[in-house]
SELONU-444500 format. One line per 8 residues: their letters; for each residue x, y, z of N, C-alpha, C, O. Coordinates in nm, 3 decimals. Layout:
# SELONU-444500
A = X:Y:Z:X:Y:Z:X:Y:Z:X:Y:Z  ...
//
This chain:
# SELONU-444500
MKKLTKLE = 0.087:-0.109:-0.001:-0.005:0.000:0.003:0.082:0.127:0.008:0.183:0.134:0.078  0.045:0.215:-0.061:0.113:0.334:-0.090:0.088:0.426:0.027:-0.022:0.431:0.081  0.193:0.500:0.066:0.183:0.597:0.169:0.109:0.718:0.125:0.133:0.770:0.016  0.011:0.770:0.216:-0.073:0.876:0.171:0.002:1.007:0.202:0.077:1.023:0.298  -0.027:1.097:0.111:0.035:1.232:0.126:-0.044:1.303:0.233:-0.152:1.260:0.271  0.016:1.422:0.284:-0.053:1.508:0.370:-0.173:1.558:0.329:-0.266:1.573:0.409  -0.184:1.587:0.202:-0.308:1.640:0.160:-0.421:1.535:0.149:-0.540:1.563:0.168  -0.376:1.419:0.119:-0.474:1.300:0.111:-0.520:1.266:0.250:-0.635:1.228:0.269
KFGLVAAI = -0.435:1.278:0.347:-0.460:1.251:0.481:-0.574:1.353:0.530:-0.676:1.317:0.589  -0.544:1.476:0.499:-0.644:1.585:0.542:-0.772:1.562:0.465:-0.878:1.578:0.525  -0.772:1.529:0.340:-0.899:1.496:0.268:-0.969:1.383:0.318:-1.092:1.386:0.322  -0.899:1.277:0.360:-0.963:1.157:0.409:-1.031:1.195:0.551:-1.145:1.158:0.581  -0.952:1.268:0.629:-1.004:1.307:0.773:-1.123:1.395:0.746:-1.225:1.377:0.813  -1.120:1.485:0.658:-1.234:1.575:0.620:-1.355:1.488:0.573:-1.469:1.505:0.617  -1.323:1.401:0.488:-1.436:1.310:0.439:-1.503:1.225:0.545:-1.623:1.196:0.545  -1.415:1.187:0.636:-1.472:1.104:0.759:-1.552:1.195:0.852:-1.654:1.152:0.905
IIAGTYFY = -1.508:1.324:0.875:-1.583:1.416:0.941:-1.712:1.454:0.889:-1.813:1.468:0.958  -1.702:1.473:0.754:-1.828:1.512:0.677:-1.931:1.401:0.686:-2.047:1.425:0.717  -1.882:1.267:0.654:-1.964:1.158:0.659:-2.019:1.139:0.804:-2.137:1.107:0.815  -1.947:1.156:0.911:-1.990:1.132:1.049:-2.095:1.244:1.078:-2.201:1.214:1.134  -2.069:1.365:1.043:-2.158:1.476:1.057:-2.291:1.443:0.996:-2.394:1.446:1.063  -2.288:1.413:0.871:-2.410:1.368:0.795:-2.476:1.260:0.859:-2.598:1.270:0.873  -2.411:1.147:0.905:-2.476:1.037:0.967:-2.541:1.091:1.098:-2.658:1.062:1.125  -2.468:1.166:1.178:-2.519:1.217:1.310:-2.642:1.304:1.282:-2.742:1.286:1.352
MGKIYDPQ = -2.642:1.400:1.180:-2.755:1.487:1.165:-2.868:1.408:1.116:-2.978:1.430:1.168  -2.858:1.311:1.015:-2.973:1.243:0.969:-3.031:1.139:1.047:-3.152:1.115:1.042  -2.941:1.071:1.129:-2.992:0.954:1.208:-3.010:0.985:1.348:-3.086:0.913:1.412  -2.947:1.086:1.407:-2.973:1.106:1.554:-3.030:1.245:1.581:-3.128:1.252:1.656  -2.974:1.363:1.524:-3.021:1.492:1.558:-3.150:1.528:1.496:-3.231:1.587:1.567  -3.178:1.501:1.377:-3.310:1.529:1.310:-3.423:1.461:1.397:-3.508:1.534:1.448  -3.427:1.335:1.414:-3.539:1.272:1.492:-3.561:1.327:1.626:-3.674:1.341:1.672  -3.449:1.362:1.692:-3.474:1.429:1.823:-3.525:1.561:1.818:-3.605:1.602:1.902
ANALKKTV = -3.482:1.635:1.718:-3.530:1.781:1.684:-3.681:1.773:1.658:-3.755:1.857:1.708  -3.731:1.671:1.578:-3.862:1.661:1.544:-3.956:1.626:1.672:-4.070:1.669:1.689  -3.890:1.543:1.754:-3.964:1.501:1.878:-3.966:1.626:1.961:-4.070:1.657:2.020  -3.860:1.699:1.969:-3.871:1.825:2.050:-3.975:1.918:2.002:-4.053:1.971:2.081  -3.978:1.939:1.871:-4.087:2.030:1.819:-4.226:1.982:1.846:-4.314:2.063:1.877  -4.251:1.854:1.836:-4.384:1.789:1.875:-4.418:1.814:2.026:-4.531:1.840:2.065  -4.307:1.802:2.107:-4.332:1.824:2.253:-4.348:1.972:2.279:-4.421:2.003:2.373  -4.294:2.062:2.210:-4.325:2.202:2.233:-4.454:2.230:2.186:-4.520:2.314:2.247
IKLNKIIG = -4.501:2.176:2.088:-4.638:2.199:2.036:-4.740:2.157:2.136:-4.832:2.232:2.169  -4.723:2.025:2.188:-4.804:1.972:2.289:-4.803:2.060:2.422:-4.905:2.078:2.488  -4.693:2.107:2.452:-4.676:2.184:2.576:-4.745:2.317:2.564:-4.804:2.363:2.661  -4.741:2.384:2.442:-4.800:2.510:2.416:-4.961:2.495:2.424:-5.032:2.580:2.476  -5.011:2.369:2.362:-5.141:2.342:2.363:-5.196:2.331:2.517:-5.296:2.392:2.556  -5.126:2.253:2.588:-5.162:2.233:2.730:-5.163:2.370:2.809:-5.253:2.394:2.889  -5.064:2.454:2.785:-5.051:2.594:2.850:-5.180:2.668:2.811:-5.249:2.728:2.894  -5.211:2.661:2.676:-5.329:2.737:2.636:-5.445:2.691:2.694:-5.527:2.776:2.726
EINSIKEV = -5.472:2.562:2.719:-5.593:2.508:2.788:-5.587:2.558:2.930:-5.686:2.615:2.975  -5.476:2.541:3.006:-5.463:2.592:3.142:-5.515:2.732:3.153:-5.603:2.762:3.233  -5.456:2.823:3.066:-5.474:2.959:3.067:-5.636:2.986:3.034:-5.690:3.087:3.080  -5.700:2.903:2.961:-5.828:2.931:2.929:-5.936:2.888:3.041:-6.054:2.921:3.038  -5.877:2.811:3.137:-5.956:2.767:3.250:-5.961:2.889:3.347:-5.859:2.952:3.375  -6.084:2.920:3.396:-6.104:3.028:3.493:-6.033:2.987:3.629:-6.014:2.871:3.664  -5.999:3.092:3.693:-5.942:3.061:3.833:-6.048:3.006:3.921:-6.164:3.048:3.912  -6.012:2.910:4.008:-6.118:2.857:4.086:-6.137:2.944:4.205:-6.042:2.993:4.266
SSVGSINR = -6.272:2.962:4.239:-6.306:3.047:4.340:-6.259:3.006:4.473:-6.234:2.887:4.491  -6.242:3.093:4.571:-6.196:3.058:4.701:-6.304:2.991:4.776:-6.422:3.013:4.751  -6.261:2.904:4.875:-6.353:2.849:4.966:-6.454:2.948:5.030:-6.574:2.924:5.040  -6.398:3.055:5.070:-6.479:3.163:5.142:-6.584:3.219:5.053:-6.696:3.245:5.097  -6.550:3.240:4.923:-6.645:3.294:4.820:-6.761:3.192:4.805:-6.877:3.231:4.815  -6.730:3.052:4.780:-6.821:2.961:4.757:-6.908:2.946:4.883:-7.028:2.926:4.865  -6.865:2.952:5.002:-6.952:2.951:5.122:-7.041:3.060:5.133:-7.157:3.044:5.171  -6.991:3.176:5.100:-7.081:3.299:5.100:-7.188:3.281:4.997:-7.303:3.313:5.028
TIKKGKEE = -7.163:3.231:4.877:-7.267:3.210:4.774:-7.373:3.102:4.829:-7.494:3.119:4.816  -7.319:2.994:4.887:-7.410:2.892:4.943:-7.498:2.946:5.048:-7.617:2.913:5.050  -7.445:3.031:5.141:-7.525:3.092:5.249:-7.629:3.188:5.188:-7.746:3.186:5.229  -7.592:3.268:5.098:-7.681:3.362:5.030:-7.797:3.276:4.958:-7.914:3.313:4.964  -7.761:3.171:4.897:-7.865:3.081:4.833:-7.955:3.024:4.940:-8.078:3.028:4.926  -7.901:2.975:5.040:-7.993:2.918:5.156:-8.086:3.028:5.211:-8.204:3.002:5.234  -8.035:3.150:5.231:-8.118:3.245:5.287:-8.232:3.289:5.190:-8.343:3.322:5.231  -8.195:3.286:5.055:-8.296:3.313:4.954:-8.403:3.196:4.947:-8.522:3.218:4.925
LEKIKSEL = -8.356:3.079:4.966:-8.451:2.967:4.956:-8.542:2.970:5.086:-8.662:2.946:5.073  -8.494:2.996:5.198:-8.572:3.024:5.320:-8.676:3.123:5.300:-8.791:3.100:5.337  -8.641:3.237:5.240:-8.745:3.353:5.216:-8.852:3.294:5.129:-8.971:3.305:5.158  -8.809:3.230:5.020:-8.918:3.187:4.928:-9.001:3.085:4.993:-9.123:3.088:4.974  -8.944:2.988:5.075:-9.034:2.894:5.151:-9.119:2.953:5.237:-9.233:2.907:5.250  -9.077:3.066:5.311:-9.178:3.137:5.402:-9.280:3.210:5.322:-9.392:3.223:5.369  -9.251:3.256:5.207:-9.361:3.322:5.121:-9.460:3.223:5.073:-9.579:3.252:5.060  -9.406:3.096:5.045:-9.496:3.000:4.988:-9.570:2.918:5.101:-9.658:2.835:5.077
KNSTVKTG = -9.529:2.948:5.213:-9.581:2.866:5.330:-9.729:2.860:5.346:-9.787:2.756:5.377  -9.794:2.981:5.322:-9.940:2.982:5.334:-10.003:2.973:5.203:-10.125:2.988:5.202  -9.943:2.951:5.089:-10.011:2.930:4.965:-10.024:2.793:4.932:-9.945:2.708:4.974  -10.131:2.766:4.850:-10.142:2.626:4.809:-10.130:2.626:4.650:-10.158:2.724:4.581  -10.090:2.516:4.604:-10.060:2.507:4.455:-10.176:2.417:4.400:-10.202:2.304:4.444  -10.239:2.476:4.306:-10.356:2.399:4.242:-10.306:2.368:4.091:-10.229:2.439:4.026  -10.364:2.252:4.050:-10.333:2.230:3.904:-10.438:2.261:3.806:-10.426:2.231:3.687  -10.540:2.321:3.852:-10.652:2.355:3.758:-10.744:2.250:3.717:-10.812:2.266:3.616
KESEITEL = -10.752:2.141:3.789:-10.849:2.038:3.771:-10.987:2.080:3.802:-11.008:2.164:3.890  -11.086:2.024:3.730:-11.231:2.065:3.752:-11.276:2.054:3.903:-11.351:2.135:3.956  -11.222:1.946:3.964:-11.260:1.937:4.102:-11.203:2.042:4.192:-11.269:2.082:4.288  -11.083:2.090:4.165:-11.019:2.197:4.236:-11.093:2.327:4.202:-11.112:2.407:4.294  -11.134:2.353:4.086:-11.200:2.475:4.049:-11.329:2.483:4.115:-11.365:2.591:4.163  -11.407:2.370:4.124:-11.522:2.359:4.192:-11.518:2.384:4.333:-11.606:2.448:4.390  -11.413:2.331:4.393:-11.390:2.362:4.542:-11.365:2.501:4.566:-11.421:2.560:4.658  -11.273:2.566:4.478:-11.253:2.711:4.492:-11.372:2.792:4.474:-11.390:2.889:4.548
LSMINRLV = -11.460:2.760:4.378:-11.592:2.835:4.354:-11.677:2.814:4.484:-11.745:2.907:4.528  -11.672:2.703:4.540:-11.755:2.668:4.660:-11.706:2.762:4.774:-11.786:2.823:4.845  -11.569:2.773:4.787:-11.513:2.860:4.898:-11.545:3.002:4.855:-11.570:3.079:4.948  -11.548:3.048:4.742:-11.589:3.193:4.711:-11.728:3.214:4.735:-11.765:3.321:4.785  -11.815:3.116:4.703:-11.951:3.125:4.735:-11.986:3.136:4.872:-12.078:3.211:4.906  -11.912:3.059:4.967:-11.924:3.077:5.116:-11.889:3.214:5.160:-11.959:3.273:5.241  -11.773:3.271:5.105:-11.734:3.412:5.135:-11.840:3.503:5.092:-11.866:3.597:5.167  -11.910:3.490:4.973:-12.011:3.568:4.937:-12.131:3.559:5.042:-12.182:3.664:5.083
DQNHLVVK = -12.168:3.454:5.080:-12.276:3.435:5.180:-12.238:3.500:5.313:-12.318:3.570:5.375  -12.120:3.477:5.354:-12.066:3.525:5.479:-12.061:3.684:5.491:-12.060:3.742:5.599  -12.059:3.744:5.373:-12.051:3.884:5.360:-12.183:3.945:5.312:-12.183:4.054:5.256  -12.289:3.878:5.333:-12.419:3.914:5.296:-12.441:3.979:5.155:-12.510:4.079:5.137  -12.375:3.909:5.057:-12.384:3.952:4.921:-12.479:3.836:4.852:-12.495:3.728:4.909  -12.536:3.862:4.738:-12.621:3.781:4.666:-12.564:3.764:4.522:-12.550:3.861:4.448  -12.533:3.636:4.486:-12.486:3.602:4.355:-12.612:3.593:4.269:-12.708:3.522:4.297  -12.603:3.674:4.158:-12.725:3.669:4.059:-12.687:3.581:3.942:-12.773:3.518:3.881
SIVPKGKV = -12.556:3.577:3.911:-12.515:3.470:3.800:-12.353:3.452:3.804:-12.274:3.541:3.834  -12.324:3.335:3.771:-12.176:3.313:3.755:-12.168:3.230:3.624:-12.223:3.120:3.618  -12.097:3.284:3.516:-12.093:3.212:3.388:-11.944:3.187:3.362:-11.862:3.279:3.355  -11.913:3.059:3.347:-11.769:3.020:3.295:-11.745:3.083:3.153:-11.830:3.089:3.064  -11.607:3.132:3.148:-11.567:3.189:3.017:-11.458:3.104:2.960:-11.418:3.133:2.847  -11.404:3.001:3.024:-11.293:2.925:2.967:-11.166:2.962:3.038:-11.162:3.034:3.137  -11.061:2.906:2.979:-10.922:2.928:3.018:-10.868:3.052:2.957:-10.904:3.087:2.844  -10.776:3.126:3.033:-10.705:3.245:2.987:-10.571:3.218:3.029:-10.541:3.182:3.143
AGALFAWS = -10.483:3.237:2.927:-10.339:3.207:2.944:-10.279:3.317:3.014:-10.297:3.434:2.981  -10.197:3.276:3.124:-10.131:3.375:3.212:-9.982:3.353:3.180:-9.947:3.278:3.089  -9.897:3.422:3.255:-9.753:3.418:3.239:-9.707:3.284:3.285:-9.622:3.227:3.216  -9.755:3.226:3.396:-9.703:3.115:3.453:-9.800:2.982:3.430:-9.753:2.868:3.422  -9.928:3.009:3.421:-10.023:2.897:3.422:-10.154:2.962:3.354:-10.161:3.083:3.336  -10.246:2.884:3.321:-10.380:2.910:3.269:-10.472:2.946:3.374:-10.481:2.867:3.467  -10.547:3.059:3.376:-10.656:3.089:3.462:-10.789:3.030:3.412:-10.813:3.013:3.293  -10.869:3.001:3.507:-11.018:2.966:3.474:-11.089:3.096:3.500:-11.076:3.153:3.608
SFDLDMEG = -11.167:3.145:3.398:-11.235:3.269:3.402:-11.371:3.252:3.419:-11.427:3.157:3.365  -11.439:3.338:3.493:-11.583:3.337:3.525:-11.636:3.475:3.529:-11.567:3.562:3.584  -11.756:3.507:3.474:-11.817:3.633:3.489:-11.907:3.622:3.606:-11.989:3.530:3.608  -11.900:3.710:3.707:-11.971:3.699:3.834:-12.054:3.831:3.850:-11.998:3.940:3.847  -12.183:3.819:3.866:-12.285:3.919:3.896:-12.337:3.895:4.029:-12.381:3.786:4.066  -12.330:4.008:4.105:-12.384:3.996:4.247:-12.428:4.131:4.291:-12.401:4.234:4.229  -12.504:4.126:4.409:-12.558:4.246:4.461:-12.534:4.247:4.608:-12.531:4.144:4.675  -12.517:4.379:4.663:-12.499:4.388:4.806:-12.453:4.531:4.838:-12.439:4.615:4.749
SFYFFLEF = -12.429:4.560:4.974:-12.383:4.678:5.002:-12.235:4.695:4.984:-12.161:4.597:4.983  -12.192:4.814:4.971:-12.046:4.848:4.940:-11.961:4.803:5.056:-11.855:4.745:5.030  -11.996:4.823:5.180:-11.916:4.778:5.305:-11.909:4.632:5.293:-11.797:4.581:5.304  -12.014:4.553:5.271:-12.000:4.410:5.267:-11.917:4.365:5.145:-11.848:4.263:5.151  -11.924:4.436:5.044:-11.840:4.405:4.916:-11.686:4.423:4.961:-11.601:4.340:4.933  -11.660:4.541:5.033:-11.525:4.548:5.073:-11.475:4.434:5.164:-11.360:4.393:5.151  -11.552:4.386:5.249:-11.532:4.274:5.338:-11.503:4.153:5.259:-11.410:4.077:5.288  -11.589:4.133:5.151:-11.573:4.010:5.063:-11.431:4.026:4.991:-11.358:3.928:4.974
LTALKKMP = -11.401:4.143:4.955:-11.255:4.154:4.886:-11.147:4.125:4.974:-11.048:4.062:4.936  -11.164:4.174:5.105:-11.056:4.142:5.202:-11.048:3.992:5.225:-10.938:3.937:5.222  -11.160:3.922:5.246:-11.161:3.774:5.266:-11.105:3.708:5.148:-11.029:3.612:5.162  -11.137:3.756:5.029:-11.078:3.703:4.907:-10.930:3.706:4.895:-10.861:3.613:4.854  -10.885:3.828:4.937:-10.735:3.848:4.946:-10.660:3.756:5.038:-10.546:3.718:5.013  -10.730:3.720:5.151:-10.662:3.640:5.250:-10.665:3.485:5.212:-10.607:3.402:5.282  -10.732:3.451:5.103:-10.746:3.307:5.055:-10.603:3.265:5.026:-10.523:3.344:4.976  -10.571:3.138:5.057:-10.434:3.096:5.018:-10.416:3.056:4.876:-10.304:3.029:4.831
DSVKIQNM = -10.529:3.052:4.802:-10.540:3.025:4.655:-10.522:3.154:4.584:-10.558:3.259:4.636  -10.461:3.148:4.454:-10.449:3.271:4.362:-10.598:3.304:4.314:-10.669:3.215:4.267  -10.637:3.421:4.328:-10.749:3.475:4.277:-10.725:3.606:4.214:-10.655:3.689:4.272  -10.779:3.631:4.098:-10.756:3.755:4.031:-10.883:3.817:3.980:-10.966:3.746:3.922  -10.905:3.954:4.000:-11.025:4.013:3.952:-10.993:4.117:3.841:-10.900:4.198:3.847  -11.074:4.105:3.748:-11.054:4.200:3.639:-11.198:4.264:3.590:-11.305:4.216:3.625  -11.187:4.362:3.520:-11.318:4.421:3.463:-11.419:4.439:3.563:-11.531:4.393:3.541  -11.395:4.502:3.674:-11.492:4.530:3.775:-11.572:4.650:3.733:-11.518:4.751:3.688
NIEKNGNI = -11.715:4.635:3.751:-11.807:4.733:3.728:-11.904:4.738:3.852:-11.966:4.637:3.889  -11.914:4.860:3.915:-12.007:4.871:4.032:-12.092:4.991:3.986:-12.047:5.093:3.934  -12.222:4.966:4.013:-12.320:5.075:3.980:-12.439:5.054:4.080:-12.457:4.945:4.134  -12.517:5.161:4.101:-12.630:5.161:4.190:-12.735:5.075:4.128:-12.753:5.067:4.006  -12.807:5.008:4.223:-12.915:4.921:4.163:-13.048:4.994:4.171:-13.129:4.970:4.260  -13.067:5.077:4.083:-13.189:5.155:4.072:-13.212:5.239:4.197:-13.122:5.311:4.240  -13.331:5.231:4.255:-13.371:5.306:4.367:-13.371:5.234:4.502:-13.428:5.279:4.601  -13.303:5.119:4.500:-13.304:5.026:4.613:-13.198:5.062:4.707:-13.092:5.000:4.697
GDVLKINM = -13.209:5.156:4.800:-13.121:5.211:4.906:-12.973:5.203:4.861:-12.930:5.256:4.758  -12.897:5.130:4.949:-12.754:5.129:4.919:-12.711:5.000:4.855:-12.595:4.960:4.867  -12.799:4.938:4.788:-12.764:4.806:4.718:-12.697:4.843:4.583:-12.738:4.930:4.506  -12.589:4.766:4.567:-12.511:4.790:4.437:-12.519:4.675:4.353:-12.539:4.565:4.405  -12.505:4.688:4.222:-12.483:4.580:4.128:-12.347:4.577:4.094:-12.290:4.676:4.050  -12.284:4.457:4.115:-12.140:4.435:4.096:-12.116:4.337:3.992:-12.170:4.226:3.998  -12.040:4.369:3.898:-12.006:4.277:3.787:-11.857:4.271:3.775:-11.791:4.375:3.771  -11.803:4.158:3.768:-11.649:4.133:3.755:-11.620:4.006:3.693:-11.698:3.911:3.692
TLMI = -11.490:4.009:3.633:-11.437:3.882:3.586:-11.351:3.823:3.689:-11.249:3.879:3.729  -11.394:3.702:3.735:-11.314:3.640:3.845:-11.226:3.527:3.780:-11.275:3.439:3.709  -11.097:3.535:3.809:-11.005:3.430:3.756:-10.935:3.353:3.862:-10.862:3.402:3.948  -10.965:3.226:3.848:-10.897:3.138:3.963:-10.823:3.023:3.901:-10.763:2.943:3.971
//
């Protein structure tokens, strides 16, 4: 074998270094660089998700919210304590009309007619509507309205018309739409 010249030795060393660098870059560095890029992308995605999550409320804040909600619930319960909930069944409507008729009798009023007008849609439920004609004194009518207001059931009065009943003393003709 022939002895290599200095230039050939440098060329051979340079070729080995270039080949080694190429091998290192292609087989070791590039796959690790790609893995690093993928890891950085995943990390940035996780950081973005964490930043989008709102800060967790403190225990004191949550306890105050719960306490306020409980107070509000107790207030609503006390308001609903004396009221009853009806579903609008015919038997319930008949029972309410019977209670109203007893109030009319107790307050010395006379029912001339009561005519059902059907259902009327309300904001939360449908009302059963009735045209009610009655006669009596103004004082007893006010007592009737006071008793009606104290009923635990929802009652609504609309289109009230009061007029004197001819020449019959202090007797009034009262017409109203009663909604129960």
